[in-house]
Backbone as CSV, one residue per row, in Angstrom:
resi,resn,N_x,N_y,N_z,CA_x,CA_y,CA_z,C_x,C_y,C_z
1,MET,12.344,54.832,31.959,13.169,55.262,30.841,13.376,54.066,29.909
2,PRO,12.976,54.193,28.638,13.146,53.076,27.702,14.608,52.877,27.332
3,THR,14.954,51.646,27.077,16.303,51.357,26.600,16.351,51.619,25.101
4,ALA,17.531,51.674,24.543,17.671,51.900,23.103,16.954,50.824,22.306
5,PHE,16.879,49.612,22.878,16.227,48.495,22.197,14.746,48.756,22.003
6,GLY,14.129,49.527,22.884,12.693,49.745,22.802,12.289,51.057,22.160
7,THR,13.230,51.772,21.582,12.900,53.078,21.010,12.388,52.935,19.576
8,PRO,11.560,53.877,19.154,11.113,53.857,17.756,12.295,53.917,16.781
9,GLU,13.324,54.677,17.131,14.491,54.799,16.253,15.184,53.459,16.046
10,HIS,15.261,52.669,17.103,15.874,51.342,16.999,15.138,50.506,15.955
11,TRP,13.812,50.463,16.064,13.019,49.626,15.157,13.026,50.175,13.749
12,ARG,13.025,51.498,13.596,13.097,52.077,12.243,14.438,51.774,11.578
13,GLU,15.507,51.791,12.353,16.827,51.457,11.811,16.878,49.991,11.385
14,ARG,16.290,49.117,12.182,16.247,47.701,11.796,15.445,47.527,10.503
15,ALA,14.338,48.261,10.390,13.527,48.184,9.176,14.330,48.678,7.977
16,ARG,15.054,49.779,8.151,15.878,50.318,7.071,16.922,49.293,6.625
17,LYS,17.566,48.646,7.584,18.586,47.642,7.251,17.973,46.440,6.540
18,ALA,16.791,46.016,6.982,16.128,44.883,6.323,15.792,45.225,4.878
19,ARG,15.326,46.446,4.644,15.027,46.863,3.264,16.286,46.937,2.415
20,ALA,17.382,47.386,3.007,18.649,47.460,2.276,19.112,46.057,1.881
21,ILE,18.979,45.112,2.794,19.352,43.724,2.486,18.439,43.184,1.389
22,ALA,17.137,43.436,1.510,16.175,42.948,0.513,16.494,43.479,-0.875
23,SER,16.971,44.699,-0.939,17.238,45.305,-2.256,18.354,44.585,-3.009
24,HIS,19.164,43.801,-2.297,20.265,43.061,-2.936,19.935,41.584,-3.155
25,MET,18.744,41.166,-2.753,18.370,39.755,-2.881,17.794,39.489,-4.267
26,HIS,18.204,38.377,-4.839,17.712,38.001,-6.158,16.536,37.035,-6.070
27,ASP,16.480,36.272,-4.981,15.390,35.319,-4.797,14.144,36.076,-4.348
28,LEU,13.078,35.986,-5.129,11.868,36.756,-4.861,11.233,36.385,-3.525
29,GLN,11.177,35.103,-3.208,10.574,34.681,-1.952,11.377,35.203,-0.764
30,ALA,12.692,35.108,-0.835,13.539,35.606,0.245,13.390,37.121,0.387
31,ARG,13.313,37.830,-0.735,13.136,39.279,-0.699,11.809,39.646,-0.033
32,CYS,10.762,38.926,-0.388,9.447,39.188,0.218,9.486,38.958,1.728
33,CYS,10.152,37.894,2.166,10.278,37.624,3.601,11.020,38.761,4.298
34,MET,12.090,39.231,3.692,12.857,40.311,4.306,12.030,41.591,4.378
35,LEU,11.227,41.846,3.354,10.372,43.024,3.383,9.262,42.891,4.429
36,GLU,8.800,41.666,4.663,7.838,41.436,5.751,8.485,41.715,7.099
37,PHE,9.746,41.319,7.264,10.463,41.636,8.504,10.525,43.148,8.690
38,ALA,10.818,43.850,7.608,10.903,45.309,7.683,9.572,45.902,8.134
39,GLU,8.483,45.402,7.596,7.173,45.918,7.985,6.874,45.614,9.452
40,ARG,7.272,44.456,9.922,7.076,44.126,11.345,7.882,45.066,12.235
41,HIS,9.080,45.406,11.785,9.894,46.359,12.549,9.234,47.739,12.556
42,GLU,8.628,48.129,11.437,7.907,49.406,11.393,6.739,49.396,12.380
43,LYS,6.037,48.267,12.468,4.943,48.149,13.438,5.477,48.274,14.854
44,SER,6.623,47.676,15.101,7.234,47.792,16.423,7.611,49.237,16.719
45,ALA,8.076,49.954,15.706,8.410,51.373,15.883,7.168,52.172,16.238
46,ARG,6.064,51.894,15.557,4.820,52.606,15.867,4.338,52.301,17.276
47,ARG,4.470,51.048,17.690,4.054,50.669,19.043,4.955,51.335,20.080
48,ALA,6.258,51.386,19.825,7.185,52.031,20.757,6.883,53.522,20.863
49,ALA,6.573,54.157,19.728,6.237,55.583,19.742,4.952,55.828,20.531
50,ALA,3.984,54.951,20.351,2.723,55.092,21.093,2.963,54.917,22.590
51,LYS,3.808,53.966,22.938,4.107,53.730,24.350,4.781,54.953,24.958
52,LEU,5.729,55.537,24.229,6.399,56.735,24.727,5.418,57.892,24.906
53,ALA,4.397,57.932,24.064,3.397,58.998,24.131,2.304,58.689,25.160
54,GLY,2.412,57.535,25.810,1.431,57.168,26.823,0.164,56.557,26.267
55,ARG,0.203,56.144,25.005,-0.955,55.497,24.396,-0.694,53.998,24.321
56,THR,-1.763,53.242,24.194,-1.620,51.803,23.958,-2.308,51.468,22.646
57,LEU,-1.780,50.499,21.973,-2.352,50.017,20.714,-2.904,48.622,20.949
58,PRO,-3.884,48.222,20.144,-4.411,46.859,20.311,-3.319,45.829,20.019
59,PRO,-3.454,44.630,20.588,-2.459,43.586,20.350,-2.310,43.290,18.864
60,ILE,-1.130,42.889,18.490,-0.852,42.533,17.093,-1.210,41.061,16.905
61,HIS,-2.118,40.804,16.011,-2.493,39.428,15.657,-2.389,39.316,14.155
62,GLU,-1.523,38.437,13.704,-1.317,38.268,12.273,-1.752,36.876,11.867
63,ASP,-3.028,36.613,11.942,-3.572,35.315,11.558,-3.703,35.294,10.040
64,LYS,-2.838,34.525,9.408,-2.859,34.435,7.936,-3.523,33.153,7.481
65,GLY,-4.128,32.430,8.416,-4.845,31.225,8.046,-3.955,30.072,7.656
66,ASP,-2.731,30.039,8.191,-1.797,28.958,7.860,-2.233,27.648,8.428
């Protein structure tokens, strides 16, 4: 049984909150970072949903060449 922390709803709510915070940010770089956090939370929601459905997704690798 998954905990609330691992549910798709948990991650979608975190993404929603990150977007709400971003909408009030005036600094463009900070806003972009917050929106990236939101997208990562959405990815976590998709992975949690897949896990609940008994599917697995490939590992997340975000190599941006830094």
